[in-house]
N, C-alpha and C positions, 0 to 999 in steps of 0.2 A: 396174277400178282406182279405189279410194277416193282423193278429194282430201283436202289435208292437214286442213282443217277437220273433215271428217268423222270424222278419227281421234280428234280431241280433244273432249271435253265444251264444248258451246256453250248456254247457257241459252236463247238465241234460238230455236235449232232443235230442242232436245233433246224426244225422244219415245221413251221406252223400250219401245217395242212389243213386245219380246222378252219381257216379263213379263205376268203375269196382270193384269186390269184394276183390282183395287185396288192393286196395288204400283204400277202405272202412275201411278193417280190420286194416290197419297201423294207419289211422287217429284216428279212435276210440280208438285203443291200446295207442297211444300217450296221448289223452285225459285221460285215464284212469289211466295212469302212473303218471301224475300230480295230478289227483283228489285224488289217494291213497297217494300221497306225502303228501297232505294237505296243508292249509294255513299257518299254524304255521311254517312249516319247510321251505315252500317257501320264507317267508318273512326273516326267520332267515338266510338262505343262502345268501340272497341278503344283508342283513345288514352286514354279516360276511364276505362277499368278498370270499366265498367258490368258488374253481374251480368245473367245471361242471362234474367230472368225474364220478358221479352215473348216470346222464343224457346221457354221451356219452356211457357208458356201455348199457345202455338200448338202445340207438340207434343203437349199434353195434350189438346187440343180435337180435334184430329185423330185421336187415340189412335196417334202414330206409333210411338213406342217400344214400346206395348204389341203392337202389330201386328206389328213387325219383331223383338221379343226375346223372344216368348213362345213357347217350344215347343209342338208340336201336344200334347204328353203333358199340358201344364199349361194349354191353352187351353179346353177343355170345349166343344168344336165350335164355336169362334168364328171359325174360318178362319186363326188366326193360327198362325205357325211360326218356325222358327229357319232361316232359309234364307241360306247366305253368300254366294251370288251377288247378291241384293238388298241385304244389308248392305254389302257391297263398294260398289255403286252409291250408296248414301246417305253411305258414307265418304267418296266422291270429291267429292260435292255440298258436304258439309260443310267438307272441306278447301278448296274453290274459294272459299268464302265466308269462312273464318276457323276457324283451329284452337281457338279458344275453343269454339265450337259443337259440333265434332267431340269435344272433350276431354270435355265434359259427357256426351255419348252413350258415348264409349269407357270411361270409367270405370264408367258404368252396366252396359256389357258384362262388365267385369270383376267388379263386385260380384255381378252374377248368376251368374258362373259356378260358386261353391261352391254356390249354392242350387239351381240345375237339375241339378248332379252328385249331390245329397243325396237319401237315402231318407227325408228327413223331410217327409211329405205336408203336414204343417201349415205348415212353413216355405215350401214350394213353392206351397201355395194363397194364403198371405199375400202372397208376392212377386208372383203374378199381379195379385191385387187391387191392389197398391200400383202396379204398371205401369199397370193400367186407369183408375188415378185420376191417372195423369200424374206420378207420384213418380220421381226418379232414385235411383239405387244408388251404393253405394262400397264400395272393396276396401281393407279395413285390413290391409296386409301389411307394408309397409316401415317401418322405425323411424329416428329419429335417428341413434341410435350404430351400428346395424349393417346400415342399408340394407335390402336384399332378402335379406340372410342368415338365412333362416327358422330354421336351425339354432341361432340365438343369441337368439330372441326374448325380450323382458322383459316381454311382456304375460303376466301370471301370473293364472291361476285358481285359486282356493282352494275346496275343497268346502265346501258349506254345510249338509252334513248331510240335506238333504231331495232328494238326487239333482240338485241344482244347483250352480252356483258363485257366487263373488263375483269379478269379474274387476277388476284394476288394472293400469295401465301407460299406455303413450303410444304413438302411432302418427305418423308423419311423412311428409309429401308423399301426403296422401291426397285425391285428387280428389273434388269434391261433399261433403266432409265436412261442411259447413255446412248442407247441405238434405237429405241423403239419407234417405229414409224407411227404408231399411235398409242397414246398413253389415256386410258379411261381414268378421269379424275374426279374425285367426290369432294363437293364442296356445299356452300350454303350462301343464299342470296342475302345481301346486307338490307333488303327493303322488305323482306317477308320474315315473320318470327315464326319459330317452332317448325314442325316436320314439313310444312308445306312449302319452307324455304330451300329443301335440300334440292341439289342439282348433280347430276353425273354429266360430265361433258368429255369431248374427245380432245385431246392436245397433241401436238407434234414436238417431238424433242428436238427437231431440226430448227425450230423457229427462234428468231433473235429474242423474243421475250420469255423463251424456256431456259433457264440458267442452270446448267449441272454444276452442283457443288463439290461433289466428291463420291469415291466408292467408300462405304461407311465400313466395309469389312475387308481384311486382307485376304483375298481370294479371287480366283479367276471369275467367280460370280460376281456380277457389277450390281450391287445392292446399293442404290444412289439416294443421296439426298439431292433433290432439285427443289427449285424455286420459280414460281411465275411472277412476273412483274409488268403488271398492266396487260395481261395476255388477253388478246380479243377473241371472245368466245362467240362465233356467229350462230344464228339460229340453227344452221345445218350441222353444228357441232354438238348440239345438246342431245344426248342420249335419254336421259330421263329426269323428271322434276317431281318435288313433293314426295309424299311416302313411297311411290314407285322406285324413286332413285335409292332409299333406304332399303326397300325390298330387294333391289338389284345388288346391292352390295352384299347382302347376306345369301342370297341365292346364288351369287357367284361363289362366294366361299363354299357354300354347299357343294357345287361341281368341283371346284378347284381342290379342296380339302381331300377328297377321296383318291387323288393321286399320290399322296404320300406313304400309304401303305404298299404300293408295288414297288416304288422306289427304294423302301426300306429292304424289301424281299430281295431285290436285285443285288443290294450291297452286301447282304448277309450271303448270299450263293457264293459270289466271287471269293469272299473272305473264307467261307468254308473250304473250298477246293485248296486254298494255300495252307489253311490251318491244319487239316487232317493230312494232307501230304508232307507237311513239314514235321507233324508229331509221328507218324508213321516211319519217318526215316531218320528220326533223331535217336540215337543210343544214348542211353544214360544209365551209369552202373551195369553195363553189360548186357542191357534189354531195350528195346525199342521203348520209347515213351509211352507208347499205346498199351503196353503190357500191365501199365498200374491201373487197378481197378477205379480209382478216382478220375483218372483221365478220360476212361473209357465212359463213366457215367456222365462226366462233363460234356464231352463230345457227342454222345447218344441224346443227352437233354437239348442240347444246341440243334441237333438234326431235328428231333420230333417237334420242337417248338417251331423251326422254320417250315417244316411240313403243315403244322396248323394254320401258320400266318397266310400260306398259300392258299390253303382250302378255305379259310374264312374269306378272304379277300376274293377269290374267284366266285364265290356263292353271292358276295354282297354285290358284285357287278350284275348278276340276275335281277335283283330287286331294284337296282338303279335303271336298268335299261326295260323293266315291266312297271315302273311307277307311273302314276296317274293322279289325277285329283281325287279319286277315292281309294288311293292305295299309296301312303307317304310312308311305307316302312322304312324307306331309304333314309330318313330323317334321323333314325336310331343307328342304323348300321353304318352311317357316314362318319359321325364321330367316333364311333367303335373303330373303324378302319384308321382313323387318323390317331386316335389315343392308343387304343389296345395292341394294334398290330405293330406301330412304331415302337412302343416300349418293350414288345417281345423282342423286336430287333435288337434293341440296345442289350437286353438278356443274352441273346444268340452270341453276340460279340464278346460280351464280358465273358462268357463261359468258355469260348474258344482262346481268348486272350489269357485266361488263366493256365490254359495248356501251354501255348506256345511262348508265354512269358516275354522274354527280350526279344525275340523275334519280330514280335508285333510293333517294334518301335523302328525298324530298319527300314531305310529310305529306298530300298529298292524293291520293296513289296507293296502289293495293294492293300494289305491289311493295316499297315499304319493311316492310310487314307481313310480306311472304312470306319477305323475306330474313332476317327475324328467326325466324319460325315454322319454317321448313324445317330450321333447325339442330336444333330440340328433337326431332325424329321418331327421328333414329338414337340418341338417347340415351335414349329412353324403353323400358320393359319390357327392360332389360339394354342395356350399351353395344356398340358395334361389336365390341370386342375379346370379349366374352363371347359374343356370337353367332357371331363367325368360330371361336373355339375349339369351339363346339357344332358348327358346319358341319364341321369337321375330323373329328369323330367318325364321319362317315358316307363319307368320303373313297375308302378302299380298296374298301369293297363297290360303292359307286356306279359307279367307275371300273373296276374289274376284274373284278368278280364278278357280272355281271347275271344275272337269272332271268327266266323268263316271268312276265309279269303280263297280265291281260286289258286290253284297250286300254281307255283311260279316255275316254269321249265328253265333248263339251262339256256342262256341266251348267247350263242355265237353266231346268229344271223347276221347277214348283212343289211342292217335297219339302221334308220337315222333315230337317235333318242332326242326327238324334238321336246318331249315333255320337260327337260332339265332347263330349257330356256322359257317355259311357261308355267314355272312354279307357283305364280301366284304370290299372295300376301305372305310374308316370312312370319306367321304367328300360328297360334292354335295347336301347339306341340302336344299339349295335354290331352287333346281330343283324337290324337292318332292310336289307330287299333291294330292289333297283331292277331295272327293266327296262334294257335296253341304250341307253345315251346316243347310240350311234352310228346309231341308226335315224334320229332327227331329222335328224342331218347328213347323212346318206346320201340324203336326199329333195332335197337342194340343192346336189350335188357341182358342178353348173355353174355356181353362183354364185361369183364368184372370190374375194370376200373370206371368204365362208363356207367355202370350200376352203382359203383360206390359214390362218383361224382352226382348222381342223380339224387342220391340221398342228401347230400349239402344242398342242392339246387332246391328240393323239396323244404329243406330246413329253411332256407331264404324267403319263401313263400310264408312258411309260419311267423318268421320275424316281422315281415310287413304288415301281417294281419294283427300281429299281438304286441310287439315291441318295437314298432317303428319310432322313429325321432317325433317327439311332440313339436309343438310350435316354437317353443323356447329352443329346444335342441336344433330344430331346422335352421337356426341362425349360426349353430356352429358348423361352419365348413369343413373344419379339420374332422369332426366325425363323420359328415355325410360324404366326405370322399372315400372313407374307409368302407362305408356302405356300398358306394359307387363302384368300388373295385370289386366286390362281391358280385354285384349284378352284372358288371361286366363280363366277369368270368362265364356266367350262365349263358349269357348272349353269345359269346365267342364259342362256347362248346355247341350250342345249338347249330349254329351256321356250319360249324366243322362236320358235325354229323350229317347235315343235311347234304353237303358237298361230297362226303365219303360215299353215301348212299348213290349219289348220282354218277360217281365215278368209280365205283366198285373197289375202294380202297380196303386193302386186307386188314382185317379185324385185330390181328397181331400189331401192327404198327397203331393202329387206334389205340389198343389198350395201352401200350407204352406212352403214347400221348397223353391220354386221361389220367395215368398214374401222375404226371407231372402237374395237370391242372388240379387233382386232388390236392396235392401239395400246396400249390399256390393258394387254393380256397382256404386250407387251414392256415395259413400264414397271414393271410388277410384277417381272418376270424381272430385270430390272436391279437393282431394289431388293433381291431376294434374292442377286443376286451380291455387293452390297456389305455384306451382314450379317457381323458380326464373326466369327461361329462356322461361317459357311458353308464347308464342305470344299473342296478343290481339285476334286473331281468334281462338286459341287453348282455352284461358280462356273463351271465348263467349260458345265454342262449349260445354266445360266442363259443364259450369252451365246448359247449355240446354239440357244435358243428365240425369240430376238428375230426378229422379221419385219417387213418393210415392208408395209403394205397395197396392195392392187392400186389404182392411181390411175385413174381415168377422168374427166378434167375435165368431158365432156359429161354423164354421169351426175350428177356433182356440181352442175353448174348446173340441171339439170332438177329435182333435190330442192331446190335453193335456191328455184327459182321456186315451189315448193309453199309453203316457208316465207314467203316474201314476199306470198304471197296471205293470209296471216292477219292482214295489216294492215288495220285496220278492220272484221274479221270480227265482233268482239265488243266492245262497251265497257258497262259497268255503267252505267245511268241515275243521275241524280242524285236 
């Protein structure tokens, strides 16, 4: 049985021995760099909005980004690879110490996406060399007026008569736009109408025709607005044209979106150490704060939700790494990590904040930073609503039409995830098929709250078959999003159970976690019941799906003891 601390990232004991020696060294070196920097400097840099120059110098010296973000096909035998498992591990570390560090890395990943998907060998070689030099990258997609609506881009490319273009227009909310050695920019040709006119090209932020306007946020993260004014785009700079440029944009977001879940996990882990330690040592009315039943319940709920976030995200890695043309299940699990895991992170922080109250505002703690940063993750790479709408496209096939798929093993092997840059056309989501979700639940029929949640999941299948929104209701996004939350819980529970089986997670902890999920399902069912357009059948179904978790006071007490053991387990040095 794993103890509570071993399930969370702890810099004092961290040893990623499941990775190859070089990965293990780099992950540990990154942790050591932050720990040597200390909490006071970490917080001061965050408060003063200092640019991340020291961190990027460290990353360049160690070859960190180059090692983790160069696919084997571009590495020329240097032992580098694109490995989602170790990328996820580094996301968690960056999140643990501060989202600004993670963001510089995350937008580098996005900027590289169109390059690694390109057939332009010269551009790929240039990107690999820039990575080796320690440069960061940027993803020039969104615009001030249109957001990420790439159909409406106003970045215009005019043919120059020599096979290239002159690009003019602005981009907005572009991370690393102040320092990127290469910016992947999306635009459209002035001489070609429709999708055939799309172009992805590589720009250099140091070029005189690249004009940096400002940082649009008050943060160390440099989230830029930039403008191109008659910027020369040579044939060697063109990454994609036509529909392939559109697909490259969406497929890049598929790759980059995944990183938000593990960043959220890292934030919550650091905050949890602080919150439990504070609560355990604060005396109120002559007793420790943690003696109050509601405090124990809130911290226990926060802990098991965080464990669920980790289990789901770790299992989703396996589906990413095992994906291929005939197995695109990752396309569901990806927006799930983006939407469900990150919103769970918000709940975790809120539960702990309710306990530590004013302490959560103090400037000398990490928690004040975490409470702000956790809000951003569900709102990056598409809002919660966008991702829920995407998740709904998979609901009927996932719940009702399973097919046989080879079992997906735990993927911690030192392999290159080449398919992520060969995803092909970004369409056909309704044709993606899944293995039977019930199998994961069948393995835990003896766990009371897993069985109780299974009743609710089966009820959702009945809803889809007998009371699903009709054509008119399908235009009511407010109602559909409530249904999406119910479906997301089933998928969340499924991958949690799969990972629990693979890792031997003890059933008592799993039972406590699913008690929380039963309550969540009931809450979303009540929400659906109250929607303006819900039919009488849907209202009746919703109330019929409400369940009370199986209560076991002794179990909850034992799980609380694990949470309490986190007090003093980690504190960052000054």
